C-alpha positions in Angstrom: 109.1 -181.4 -153.6 106.9 -179.2 -155.6 108.9 -176.8 -157.6 112.0 -177.0 -155.6 114.1 -179.5 -157.5 115.1 -180.0 -161.1 114.0 -183.4 -162.5 115.5 -183.1 -165.9 117.7 -185.5 -167.8 120.9 -184.1 -166.3 120.1 -185.5 -162.9 122.6 -188.3 -162.1 121.7 -191.7 -160.7 122.4 -190.7 -157.1 120.1 -187.7 -157.4 117.4 -189.8 -159.0 117.7 -192.3 -156.1 117.5 -189.5 -153.6 114.4 -188.1 -155.1 112.8 -191.5 -155.4 113.5 -192.2 -151.8 112.0 -188.8 -150.8 108.8 -189.7 -152.7 108.6 -193.2 -151.0 109.0 -191.7 -147.6 106.4 -189.0 -148.2 103.9 -191.4 -149.7 104.3 -193.9 -146.8 105.1 -191.6 -143.8 103.8 -188.1 -144.9 103.2 -185.4 -145.2 101.5 -185.9 -148.5 100.1 -182.6 -149.8 97.3 -181.8 -152.2 99.9 -181.1 -155.0 102.0 -184.2 -154.4 100.1 -186.6 -156.7 100.5 -184.2 -159.6 104.1 -183.5 -158.9 104.9 -187.2 -158.4 103.2 -188.2 -161.6 105.2 -185.5 -163.5 108.5 -186.7 -162.0 107.6 -190.3 -162.6 106.7 -189.7 -166.3 109.9 -187.8 -167.1 112.3 -190.8 -167.3 112.5 -194.5 -167.3 115.3 -194.1 -164.8 112.7 -192.5 -162.4 110.5 -195.6 -162.7 113.4 -198.0 -162.2 114.7 -196.1 -159.1 111.3 -195.9 -157.5 110.4 -199.6 -158.1 113.9 -200.7 -156.9 113.9 -198.6 -153.8 110.3 -199.5 -153.1 111.1 -203.2 -153.1 113.9 -202.5 -150.6 111.5 -200.4 -148.5 109.0 -203.2 -148.4 111.7 -205.8 -147.4 112.7 -203.6 -144.4 109.1 -203.5 -143.2 109.2 -207.3 -142.8 112.2 -207.3 -140.6 
């Protein structure tokens, strides 16, 4: 994640969902690197769309764990 993708306002909804799902997977399954908390916080703070995507996909992720 760190430094390899653009997180600017031009990212479309599909790209935002993909990035959010990458963060969810890394957080829950690893690998979580030393720089990831900073990179995640920076991405998360850039846009309300990032927050919405992360929360929405996180809810789905938790539902699948119960199955």
